[in-house]
N, C-alpha and C positions, 0 to 999 in steps of 0.2 A: 734404082737397082738394075743391073745389067741382066741380060738373059742367062749368062753363065752363073751369076749369083743366084738367080731365081731357080735354075735347074739344080744347083747344089743344095739349096734349102729344101726343094721338093724331094730330092733323092734321099736326103738325110731324114726327112719326115717320114717317108715311106719305109726307110730302114728301121726307124724306131718302132714302127707298128708291125714289123715282120716277126713271125713266130721264131725264126732262127736267131734274130737279134736278141730277143728276150730269153730264149733257151740258153744262149751263150752267157748272158749276164747272170742268169739264175745259177748256172753251173759254177761260174766264177765266184758268185756270192757264197755258195755252199762250201767252197774250198778256202774262202778268205778268212773265216772266223769272225767276220764283222756282223753286227746286227743288220737287219734289212734296211732300217732307216739310215744308219751310218753309210752303208754301201751305196744307197741311192744318192745321198748327199755328195759322197766322194765322186761318183760318176755322173752327177747332175741328171738323175733319172727321177721321174715322178714316182713317189712312194706308192701311191694308190694304184697306178698303172702296173708297177712291179708286182704288187700283191695279187692283182687281178690276173696278170699273165702267169704268175706262179701257180695260181689256182687252176687256170685253164690247162696248163701243162700237166698238172697232176691228174686232172679229170680225163684229159684226152689220152693219156698213156697209162693203161692199166698196169698194175704191178704184176710182174711175172716172178716165179720162184727164184730165178737167177738174180733179180734185182733186189730181193728182199734182204734187209739187214738181219743177220742172225747173231744172237748173243743173249746175255743174261742181264737183268737189272734187279736191283734190290726192290722188293715190294713190301711195304709196311701197311698192315691192316689196322685202321683206327677203330676204336671201340664203337663209334657210332655207325660204322659201315659193316660190322661183323654180321648183322642180321641180313644184310643184302648179299653177303658172300655166297649163300647157297643158290640164289637165283640169278644174280647179275654181278658185274664187276665195275669197280670205280677206278679210273685212271687219273692220277694226279701228276702233273708236270712239275718240274723244278721251280717254275715261276708261280706255282700255286693254282694254276688253271686245272679244273677237274672236269672229267667226262664221267657222268654217273649213269648206270643202267645199261652197261655194255653186255650184250648177250650174243649168242651165236648168230642170231638173226640180224643184228646190227653191225657185225664185224666188218663187212665190206665198206659201209659208210664210215665207221670209226677209222679204218685204215686210211681212207682218203683224207679224213679230217686231221689225223696225225701228220700226214705229209704236208698239209697246208700250214699247220701250226709250227712246224720245225723252224 
């Protein structure tokens, strides 16, 4: 391997670990409509590294009111969760994943969790 090839490999390895590299890919993935796994295969990225970097990006950048998505969604309360409705909330995603026991105290954590699960 020549020194030029070695420098190219080293610079691409450091680019793959940079926060800006991953931020760009995460933004592209969000607008692509692809699943995370499909996007990673298409761009030859490590799926686990992608998920980790996405998590780190969400945790390191707190949500500000200007960035918050505003809108409505249909909520259906199941018979088994009606007793919980008075003290806590259950969030069920379209893939069946549930977050149970959401209260005002746990909302900051739930907000970060929802961002990671998108």
